SEKOLPA-619824 format. One line per 3 residues: number of its first residue (from 1); their letters; for each residue x, y, z of N, C-alpha, C, O. Coordinates in steps of 0.05 Angstrom, whole numbers. Layout:
<nodes>
NUM> a> X,Y,Z,X,Y,Z,X,Y,Z,X,Y,Z | ... .
</nodes>
This chain:
<nodes>
1> mke> 3728,957,-204,3719,983,-205,3716,984,-242,3732,973,-257 | 3694,1000,-249,3694,1003,-275,3709,1026,-286,3713,1044,-270 | 3716,1029,-307,3734,1047,-320,3721,1078,-312,3733,1096,-301 .
4> eir> 3699,1077,-319,3684,1103,-316,3691,1115,-286,3692,1139,-281 | 3694,1098,-269,3695,1104,-242,3729,1114,-234,3737,1133,-220 | 3742,1096,-246,3770,1101,-247,3775,1129,-256,3787,1146,-242 .
7> rav> 3765,1134,-282,3771,1162,-295,3757,1185,-281,3769,1206,-282 | 3736,1184,-267,3722,1202,-251,3739,1206,-223,3736,1227,-210 | 3753,1190,-216,3769,1192,-188,3793,1205,-201,3803,1224,-189 .
10> aya> 3805,1197,-223,3824,1215,-229,3821,1244,-236,3837,1261,-230 | 3795,1248,-251,3792,1277,-254,3789,1293,-229,3798,1315,-224 | 3774,1278,-212,3771,1288,-183,3794,1300,-171,3795,1323,-162 .
13> vla> 3817,1280,-173,3838,1289,-156,3854,1309,-177,3869,1325,-167 | 3853,1308,-203,3877,1325,-218,3863,1349,-225,3876,1370,-228 | 3837,1348,-229,3824,1377,-243,3829,1401,-227,3829,1401,-203 .
16> qdd> 3833,1422,-243,3836,1446,-234,3805,1464,-229,3786,1457,-243 | 3802,1484,-212,3779,1490,-205,3770,1516,-222,3754,1533,-214 | 3781,1517,-245,3766,1533,-266,3745,1528,-287,3734,1543,-303 .
19> gae> 3744,1503,-281,3717,1489,-303,3725,1486,-330,3708,1485,-348 | 3753,1486,-334,3759,1488,-363,3755,1456,-373,3756,1436,-359 | 3751,1458,-400,3747,1429,-416,3774,1419,-421,3791,1434,-432 .
22> tti> 3779,1395,-413,3807,1379,-409,3799,1350,-423,3776,1346,-433 | 3816,1333,-423,3817,1305,-424,3831,1293,-404,3851,1302,-392 | 3820,1269,-401,3835,1248,-380,3842,1227,-399,3823,1218,-412 .
25> ysy> 3865,1217,-403,3878,1196,-416,3887,1172,-400,3905,1174,-383 | 3873,1149,-405,3876,1123,-396,3898,1107,-408,3893,1096,-430 | 3919,1104,-399,3942,1083,-409,3933,1061,-413,3940,1050,-433 .
28> dte> 3916,1050,-397,3904,1022,-400,3887,1017,-425,3891,998,-441 | 3865,1037,-428,3852,1035,-453,3867,1052,-479,3860,1048,-502 | 3886,1068,-472,3899,1084,-493,3878,1101,-506,3878,1104,-530 .
31> krs> 3857,1116,-487,3839,1129,-500,3835,1159,-483,3836,1159,-458 | 3831,1180,-496,3822,1203,-488,3794,1209,-480,3775,1203,-495 | 3790,1219,-460,3759,1219,-448,3755,1253,-440,3764,1266,-421 .
34> kms> 3739,1260,-460,3731,1293,-453,3714,1296,-427,3693,1284,-423 | 3726,1316,-409,3716,1324,-384,3711,1352,-379,3726,1368,-391 | 3695,1360,-364,3692,1387,-358,3676,1397,-332,3656,1384,-325 .
37> gsr> 3686,1419,-318,3677,1426,-298,3695,1428,-274,3718,1422,-280 | 3693,1434,-250,3714,1434,-226,3715,1404,-214,3700,1387,-224 | 3729,1399,-199,3732,1375,-184,3708,1368,-168,3702,1345,-162 .
40> ddf> 3696,1388,-161,3672,1386,-142,3644,1379,-161,3626,1366,-152 | 3644,1387,-184,3624,1380,-204,3628,1381,-234,3625,1402,-247 | 3635,1361,-246,3640,1354,-271,3623,1338,-288,3604,1324,-281 .
43> fdh> 3631,1341,-314,3615,1327,-325,3634,1306,-348,3653,1316,-361 | 3628,1282,-350,3643,1261,-362,3632,1255,-393,3618,1235,-397 | 3638,1272,-414,3624,1275,-436,3621,1245,-453,3602,1240,-468 .
46> dmg> 3642,1228,-447,3641,1204,-456,3621,1184,-446,3612,1166,-460 | 3614,1189,-425,3597,1171,-406,3569,1191,-407,3547,1182,-401 | 3571,1214,-413,3542,1229,-412,3533,1230,-385,3509,1227,-381 .
49> arv> 3551,1233,-364,3543,1235,-339,3559,1257,-327,3580,1266,-336 | 3542,1267,-302,3552,1287,-285,3567,1274,-263,3560,1251,-259 | 3585,1283,-248,3596,1269,-220,3595,1293,-205,3601,1315,-214 .
52> vrs> 3588,1289,-179,3591,1314,-160,3599,1305,-131,3590,1285,-119 | 3616,1321,-121,3627,1312,-98,3612,1329,-69,3607,1354,-69 | 3608,1314,-51,3590,1329,-26,3609,1314,-4,3607,1290,3 .
55> ggs> 3625,1331,3,3641,1320,31,3660,1303,23,3674,1310,4 | 3663,1279,33,3686,1259,27,3674,1243,8,3685,1221,6 | 3654,1246,-8,3640,1225,-27,3637,1244,-55,3634,1268,-56 .
58> lyh> 3638,1223,-77,3636,1231,-103,3608,1216,-109,3604,1193,-101 | 3590,1229,-122,3565,1213,-128,3563,1214,-164,3561,1236,-176 | 3563,1191,-177,3561,1186,-208,3532,1182,-210,3518,1165,-199 .
61> ygl> 3526,1203,-228,3499,1205,-236,3492,1181,-258,3470,1169,-258 | 3511,1176,-274,3509,1158,-295,3505,1129,-285,3487,1115,-295 | 3522,1122,-265,3522,1093,-250,3506,1093,-224,3500,1072,-213 .
64> wyh> 3500,1118,-215,3480,1117,-195,3488,1104,-167,3475,1087,-154 | 3514,1116,-159,3519,1107,-133,3543,1123,-125,3556,1136,-142 | 3551,1121,-100,3574,1138,-86,3603,1127,-89,3606,1103,-90 .
67> idl> 3618,1140,-91,3646,1135,-88,3662,1151,-67,3666,1175,-70 | 3673,1138,-44,3688,1150,-24,3709,1163,-33,3719,1150,-51 | 3722,1186,-28,3745,1193,-37,3756,1212,-13,3742,1229,-4 .
70> kia> 3782,1207,-5,3798,1222,14,3825,1229,-3,3836,1212,-17 | 3832,1251,1,3855,1265,-17,3873,1275,10,3862,1290,27 | 3899,1267,12,3913,1275,30,3939,1282,19,3954,1264,12 .
73> gss> 3947,1307,16,3974,1316,-3,3972,1302,-33,3952,1304,-47 | 3994,1288,-38,3997,1273,-58,3990,1246,-61,3999,1231,-77 | 3968,1239,-40,3960,1213,-43,3931,1211,-37,3922,1228,-22 .
76> fsg> 3913,1191,-49,3886,1193,-43,3880,1164,-38,3896,1146,-44 | 3853,1159,-27,3843,1131,-22,3813,1133,-20,3800,1154,-16 | 3802,1109,-24,3773,1111,-27,3763,1081,-23,3774,1061,-15 .
79> ydh> 3736,1087,-32,3716,1060,-31,3697,1057,-53,3677,1071,-50 | 3697,1044,-74,3677,1047,-94,3652,1030,-86,3656,1006,-85 | 3631,1037,-82,3607,1027,-71,3590,1008,-90,3571,994,-83 .
82> gsk> 3600,1010,-115,3589,996,-140,3603,968,-137,3592,947,-130 | 3628,972,-143,3643,942,-138,3651,934,-115,3664,914,-114 | 3647,946,-95,3655,942,-65,3680,934,-64,3686,912,-54 .
85> shf> 3697,952,-74,3723,949,-69,3735,974,-61,3723,995,-61 | 3762,972,-53,3776,997,-41,3801,1001,-68,3808,984,-84 | 3811,1029,-64,3828,1038,-83,3845,1057,-68,3838,1066,-46 .
88> egv> 3869,1064,-83,3886,1082,-69,3904,1090,-91,3905,1076,-112 | 3919,1116,-88,3933,1121,-109,3950,1148,-100,3945,1161,-80 | 3972,1155,-121,3985,1177,-120,3982,1197,-138,3973,1191,-160 .
91> ing> 3989,1219,-135,3984,1241,-152,4016,1251,-159,4033,1255,-141 | 4021,1256,-185,4047,1269,-190,4043,1286,-215,4044,1280,-239 | 4039,1313,-200,4039,1330,-225,4009,1327,-238,3990,1330,-224 .
94> rsv> 4006,1322,-264,3983,1323,-279,3977,1292,-283,3958,1287,-298 | 3989,1271,-270,3985,1247,-275,3976,1231,-243,3981,1240,-221 | 3963,1209,-247,3956,1195,-224,3962,1162,-228,3956,1152,-250 .
97> qly> 3971,1151,-210,3967,1123,-208,3951,1111,-193,3955,1117,-169 | 3931,1094,-196,3912,1084,-180,3915,1060,-178,3918,1047,-198 | 3913,1047,-152,3914,1015,-145,3880,1004,-141,3865,1014,-124 .
100> dhg> 3874,987,-156,3846,980,-158,3849,950,-137,3861,929,-143 | 3837,954,-118,3846,930,-99,3824,906,-106,3825,883,-96 | 3806,913,-122,3787,894,-130,3795,880,-157,3788,857,-164 .
103> egr> 3809,895,-172,3821,882,-197,3850,879,-191,3862,864,-206 | 3864,889,-170,3887,879,-163,3908,881,-180,3923,863,-187 | 3909,912,-189,3925,922,-213,3925,952,-210,3907,966,-201 .
106> yyd> 3952,961,-220,3951,992,-222,3944,1001,-250,3948,988,-271 | 3931,1029,-248,3916,1041,-276,3929,1068,-274,3928,1080,-253 | 3942,1078,-295,3953,1103,-298,3934,1122,-314,3921,1113,-333 .
109> yhe> 3933,1150,-307,3916,1172,-319,3934,1195,-321,3951,1199,-303 | 3930,1214,-343,3943,1238,-339,3921,1252,-349,3904,1243,-365 | 3921,1279,-338,3901,1302,-347,3916,1323,-369,3939,1331,-365 .
112> gs> 3902,1331,-388,3913,1345,-410,3906,1342,-433,3898,1320,-440 | 3907,1362,-451,3901,1355,-481,3922,1340,-494,3919,1333,-518 .
</nodes>
């Protein structure tokens, strides 16, 4: 999966519905990315792209494809149609750990300034 997709998934599972601007911090890249909007319709300022949820799917307008996403309590799973790979993860407060099956490794993200 591309970093932009992992970041979008992290925001979709962590964001509040108030639409406030915040950041997603990637421990892998050691970078904060500015995001704004609700978990169902948000904007990735670093990518310059909108991401919209419809049913159990996200659509990334910057990369032009769908990401299936299912959230069940404090865990989530899905399928990235761009990389044709599955992912899964756990939510812990304002942090998320995502396992990318295509890359075969874990990625950690944190929401907040």
